[in-house]
C-alpha positions in Angstrom: -0.1 0.2 -0.1 1.6 3.3 -0.9 1.3 6.4 1.2 1.1 10.0 -0.4 4.6 11.9 -0.7 3.0 14.9 0.8 2.5 12.6 4.2 6.3 11.1 3.8 7.1 14.8 3.5 4.8 15.9 6.6 6.7 12.9 8.7 10.1 13.5 7.4 11.0 17.2 6.9 14.5 16.8 8.6 15.4 14.3 6.3 14.3 16.5 3.5 17.3 16.1 0.8 16.3 12.5 0.7 12.9 13.0 -0.2 13.6 14.5 -2.9 14.2 10.9 -4.3 11.2 9.7 -2.7 8.8 12.3 -4.0 10.0 11.3 -7.5 9.9 7.7 -7.2 6.2 8.2 -5.8 5.3 10.8 -8.4 2.6 9.0 -9.9 1.4 7.0 -7.2 -2.2 8.3 -6.1 -2.8 7.7 -2.2 -4.7 4.6 -1.5 -8.2 4.3 -0.1 -9.9 1.5 2.0 -13.2 1.7 2.9 -13.9 1.6 6.8 -15.1 -1.5 7.9 -17.7 0.6 10.2 -18.6 2.8 7.2 -18.9 6.6 8.5 -21.8 8.5 7.3 -21.3 12.4 7.5 -23.9 14.7 6.5 -23.8 16.5 3.1 -24.2 20.7 3.3 -24.6 20.4 -0.7 -26.8 23.6 -1.6 -28.6 21.4 -3.9 -29.7 18.2 -1.3 -29.8 18.7 2.5 -30.9 15.3 3.2 -28.1 13.6 1.5 -25.5 12.0 3.5 -21.9 11.4 1.8 -19.9 8.5 2.9 -16.2 8.6 4.4 -13.7 6.7 3.3 -10.8 5.6 5.2 -7.0 6.5 3.7 -3.8 5.3 4.3 -2.5 8.8 5.6 -3.5 12.0 5.9 -5.1 13.9 2.8 -4.6 17.3 2.6 -6.2 19.3 0.1 -5.8 22.8 -1.6 -8.6 25.3 -2.0 -8.4 28.0 -4.6 -11.0 30.8 -5.9 -11.5 31.8 -9.5 -13.8 34.2 -10.9 -17.6 32.3 -10.1 -16.5 29.8 -8.3 -14.1 27.3 -5.8 -12.0 24.6 -6.1 -11.0 21.7 -3.7 -8.0 20.1 -5.5 -6.2 16.4 -3.6 -2.8 18.2 -2.5 -0.7 15.3 -4.0 -2.7 14.9 -7.4 -3.9 18.2 -7.8 -7.2 16.1 -9.0 -10.4 18.3 -8.4 -12.4 17.2 -5.5 -15.1 19.8 -5.8 -16.0 22.5 -7.9 -18.4 24.9 -6.3 -20.5 27.8 -7.9 -20.3 31.1 -5.7 -20.6 34.4 -7.6 -18.1 37.5 -6.7 -14.8 37.8 -5.3 -14.6 35.7 -2.6 -11.9 35.5 0.0 -10.2 32.3 1.7 -9.4 32.1 5.4 -7.8 28.7 7.4 -10.4 28.0 9.8 -7.8 26.2 12.0 -9.0 22.3 12.2 -7.0 20.7 9.5 -10.3 20.5 7.4 -12.4 23.6 7.2 -12.0 27.2 5.4 -13.8 30.2 5.8 -15.3 31.9 2.6 -15.4 35.5 2.6 -18.5 36.1 0.7 -21.8 37.9 0.4 -23.3 38.0 4.2 -20.2 37.1 5.7 -17.9 34.3 6.8 -19.3 31.0 5.1 -17.8 27.8 6.1 -16.4 25.1 3.5 -15.7 21.9 4.5 -12.8 20.7 2.3 -13.9 16.9 3.2 -10.4 15.7 4.9 -9.7 14.8 8.4 -8.1 12.5 10.9 -9.7 10.5 14.3 -7.3 9.9 16.5 -7.8 5.9 18.5 -5.7 5.6 21.4 -2.1 5.6 20.0 -2.9 6.3 16.6 -5.1 7.7 14.1 -7.3 7.1 11.5 -7.7 9.2 8.2 -10.5 10.1 6.3 -12.1 12.2 3.4 -15.4 12.6 2.1 -17.1 14.9 -0.5 -16.2 18.7 -0.1 -19.0 21.2 0.2 -19.8 24.6 1.3 -22.2 24.2 3.8 -24.8 26.6 5.6 -23.1 27.5 8.4 -22.2 31.6 8.2 -21.1 33.8 10.7 -23.0 37.0 9.7 -20.8 40.0 8.7 -21.9 43.3 6.8 -18.3 43.5 5.4 -16.4 40.3 6.3 -12.6 41.4 6.7 -10.0 39.1 8.2 -10.2 35.6 10.1 -7.1 34.8 12.1 -6.3 31.3 14.0 -4.4 31.4 17.1 -4.3 28.9 20.1 -7.1 26.9 18.7 -9.2 30.3 18.7 -10.6 31.3 15.3 -11.2 35.3 15.2 -13.6 36.9 12.9 -13.4 40.6 12.4 -16.5 42.4 10.5 -15.0 45.7 9.2 -18.5 47.0 8.8 -19.6 47.2 12.4 -16.5 46.2 14.3 -18.3 43.1 15.5 -15.2 40.5 16.7 -16.6 36.9 17.1 -14.4 34.1 18.8 -15.1 30.8 18.2 -13.4 27.2 19.3 -11.6 26.1 15.8 -11.7 22.4 16.6 -15.2 22.8 17.4 -16.2 23.3 13.3 -17.8 19.9 12.8 -19.8 20.0 15.6 -21.1 23.5 14.6 -21.3 22.5 11.2 -23.8 19.1 12.0 -25.8 21.6 14.6 -26.3 24.5 12.2 -25.2 27.1 14.8 -22.2 28.7 16.5 -20.9 28.3 19.9 -19.2 31.5 20.5 -16.6 31.7 23.2 -16.2 36.0 23.0 -17.7 38.5 21.2 -15.9 42.0 21.5 -17.4 45.4 19.2 -15.0 48.1 18.4 -15.6 51.8 19.6 -15.7 52.4 15.7 -16.1 50.2 12.7 -12.8 49.9 10.5 -11.3 47.4 8.5 -9.6 46.1 11.4 -8.6 42.8 12.9 -8.7 40.6 16.0 -6.2 37.8 17.2 -7.5 35.9 20.8 -4.9 33.3 22.9 -6.2 31.0 25.0 -4.6 32.8 28.1 -7.6 35.2 27.7 -6.0 38.0 25.7 -7.6 39.5 22.8 -5.7 41.8 20.6 -7.8 44.4 18.3 -7.0 46.9 16.4 -7.8 50.8 16.9 -9.3 52.9 13.8 -12.4 54.5 12.2 -14.0 55.6 8.8 -11.3 57.6 8.7 -8.1 55.9 9.5 -6.2 53.5 11.6 -3.9 54.4 14.1 -2.9 51.5 16.3 -3.9 48.3 18.6 -4.9 47.3 22.3 -4.3 43.9 23.8 -7.7 43.3 25.9 -7.7 40.6 28.9 -10.4 37.8 29.4 -12.8 40.4 31.1 -12.1 43.3 28.3 -9.9 45.5 30.5 -7.0 46.7 28.4 -3.2 45.7 29.2 -1.6 47.4 26.6 -2.5 50.2 24.0 -0.5 52.0 21.5 -1.5 54.4 18.8 1.6 54.9 17.2 1.1 52.7 14.3 -0.5 55.0 11.6 -2.5 52.7 9.3 -2.1 49.6 11.4 -2.4 46.3 9.2 -1.4 42.8 9.0 -0.9 40.8 12.1 0.6 37.5 13.5 0.7 36.1 16.8 3.3 33.3 18.2 5.8 31.8 20.6 9.5 32.8 20.6 12.2 30.3 20.9 12.1 31.3 24.7 8.6 30.4 25.4 7.3 34.3 25.5 3.8 34.9 23.3 4.0 37.9 21.2 1.2 39.6 19.1 2.6 41.7 16.7 0.9 44.4 13.8 2.2 46.1 11.0 2.4 50.2 10.5 3.1 52.5 8.0 6.8 53.2 9.9 7.1 49.7 11.0 5.7 46.9 13.8 4.2 47.0 17.1 4.9 44.0 19.4 2.7 43.3 22.5 4.6 41.6 25.3 1.5 40.5 27.8 1.1 43.7 29.7 3.0 46.1 27.5 4.1 47.0 23.9 6.7 48.7 22.3 7.3 50.3 18.4 10.0 48.6 16.2 10.6 51.5 14.4 11.4 51.4 10.7 14.3 53.4 9.4 12.5 56.0 7.1 9.1 57.8 7.9 7.0 55.7 5.2 8.5 52.4 5.4 5.1 50.2 5.3 4.6 46.7 6.6 1.4 45.2 6.2 1.8 41.7 6.3 3.4 39.2 8.8 4.3 35.6 8.8 5.7 34.2 11.9 6.8 30.2 12.8 6.4 29.0 16.5 9.8 28.6 18.4 11.6 31.5 15.6 12.3 34.4 16.6 12.4 36.2 13.5 8.8 37.6 11.8 8.9 37.8 7.9 7.2 41.4 6.8 6.6 42.8 3.4 7.8 46.6 3.0 6.3 49.5 0.9 8.4 52.7 0.9 6.3 54.8 -1.9 2.8 55.6 -0.4 1.8 56.4 -4.2 3.0 53.1 -5.5 0.9 50.0 -6.2 1.1 46.6 -5.2 4.2 45.5 -6.2 7.0 45.8 -3.4 11.3 44.9 -3.8 12.2 44.7 -0.6 10.8 42.2 2.6 11.8 42.7 6.4 13.0 40.6 8.8 12.0 41.6 12.2 13.4 40.5 15.2 10.6 41.9 18.0 12.7 41.0 20.8 16.0 42.4 20.0 13.5 45.4 18.2 15.5 45.5 15.0 14.3 45.4 11.3 17.0 44.1 8.4 15.8 45.2 5.2 16.6 42.7 2.3 16.7 42.8 -1.3 15.4 39.5 -2.2 16.1 39.7 -5.8 19.8 41.3 -5.1 19.1 44.0 -7.7 17.6 42.3 -10.4 14.1 44.2 -12.0 11.9 41.9 -10.2 9.3 42.6 -7.8 6.7 40.8 -5.4 3.0 40.9 -4.0 2.0 40.0 -0.6 0.3 36.9 -2.2 3.9 35.7 -2.9 5.3 35.7 0.8 5.3 32.6 2.9 7.1 30.7 5.6 8.6 27.5 5.2 8.4 24.5 7.6 11.8 25.4 9.5 11.3 29.3 9.0 12.9 30.2 5.7 11.4 32.9 4.1 9.8 32.5 0.6 9.5 35.1 -2.0 7.6 34.6 -5.3 8.9 36.8 -7.7 7.7 38.5 -10.9 10.6 36.5 -13.2 8.8 33.6 -12.0 11.5 32.0 -9.3 10.7 31.0 -6.1 13.5 32.2 -3.8 14.3 30.6 -0.7 15.9 32.8 2.2 17.6 32.2 5.3 15.5 34.2 8.1 18.8 34.9 10.0 21.1 35.8 8.1 18.6 37.3 4.7 21.0 35.2 2.6 19.6 33.6 -0.9 19.8 29.7 -0.2 18.4 28.8 -3.6 16.1 30.4 -6.1 13.8 27.9 -8.4 12.3 28.5 -11.8 8.6 27.9 -11.3 6.5 30.0 -13.7 6.5 32.3 -16.3 7.5 36.6 -16.0 4.5 38.0 -14.8 3.4 41.5 -14.6 2.2 43.3 -11.2 -1.3 43.9 -11.8 -2.8 47.8 -10.7 -5.8 46.1 -9.0 -5.2 43.8 -5.9 -8.1 41.7 -6.5 -6.6 40.8 -9.9 -5.5 37.4 -10.2 -1.9 36.7 -10.5 0.8 34.3 -9.0 0.0 33.2 -5.5 1.9 30.9 -3.2 1.3 28.5 0.2 3.0 25.9 1.8 1.1 22.7 3.1 2.7 19.8 4.3 6.2 20.8 3.6 5.9 21.5 0.1 5.2 25.1 -1.9 2.1 25.4 -4.0 2.5 28.4 -6.5 -0.6 29.3 -8.9 -0.1 30.5 -12.3 -3.7 32.2 -13.6 -2.4 33.0 -16.8 -2.2 29.4 -18.0 -4.2 27.5 -15.3 -1.6 25.6 -14.1 -0.7 25.2 -10.3 3.0 23.9 -9.4 4.3 21.8 -6.5 7.5 22.9 -5.3 10.0 21.1 -3.2 11.7 24.4 -1.9 14.0 22.6 -0.2 15.2 20.0 -2.8 15.2 22.9 -5.2 13.0 21.5 -7.9 9.2 21.4 -9.1 7.9 18.5 -8.3 4.6 18.2 -9.9 2.7 20.9 -12.7 -0.9 20.4 -13.1 -3.4 22.5 -15.3 -6.4 22.6 -13.3 -8.6 24.6 -16.1 -9.3 28.0 -14.2 -7.7 31.1 -13.6 -7.1 30.7 -9.8 -6.7 33.6 -7.6 -7.0 32.9 -3.4 -5.3 29.5 -2.3 -5.4 28.1 0.9 -4.2 24.4 2.1 -5.9 22.1 5.2 -3.9 19.2 6.6 -6.3 16.9 6.8 
């Protein structure tokens, strides 16, 4: 019985070099499945028939899946083969958010955040686990929002932010299956900001809640609240606040961060400090962290009138209060957008450039470890909603979309080569992965 190369990769990231040969040898093998002896039945939330059930199939290993949007719908793909598991029609410009349990995705769409079941999960059974898949479906469960903004998962808690009202809704991420089955939310915390704005919230299992500060005229900072809603720390020295992350440092400290037009804010328990940029305008609007790693990856924009194409990244050490500015292209004429930033499993910084190359960067030194030609050269669009190449990492592999050709590439960013390239038939836009 063969096991998915992605499952092997997830289990043996430390042996990445040897794995390249394993991946190549298994490139044509699909994950084998066996029918569970006590066949599970899972409720289908298909829009056409709410009474039908879909049988769950037991798999030999975890089965990661990829979810992508396109104009008019959503595709759910097998992460190992990139075969289409579901093609779901959904009008409008829809956005995707990891819902935190390795199975569900929050879709920012008309009316709020609608929960998509990607149809892959694991069940612990004593000293081992069983793995299952079923047909993906867009469920009826909706977190209502006038303007659905960001969904952020941290410490097993999913925090939704409604830009239209400033309403924050927090639920436990491991309860999605139960909430979908019951058809209602089990809300563990709610909060409403003083004024509605394009904001974000992050909750922790210690009772803290990070929320941004702003109104219809602008955004100025963020504050960290305790379980009772009292302010632990607050700062409005963060013009244009955007982007967030929360993580545990190598010495066990929990940090919350947000980006600013001139650096970043870092919240340490009951205090906050500013990590100042080297210019009056040097915007970091997207942050990427890895638990156990002290360096935070951010983007960097120094022209307030410029578009979404960028040429430098930032490597931020919030405890040392330093920002290292890195040109990932080493002077070459290339750019990237926020869709082309990600972190590797070991903390590497991944940057996808307009020259079509994926660069793997040592987050400690800023050195480019390798550059992998992945897609054709492309141009940064004027509008951020326009489909252009995007990047995500699932089970130790990088997934790169190429809307111009309707193709997705699976990239072994450790071994430095494209492992598989598949035409999926649509111009993909947003992408997110679930681990199963």
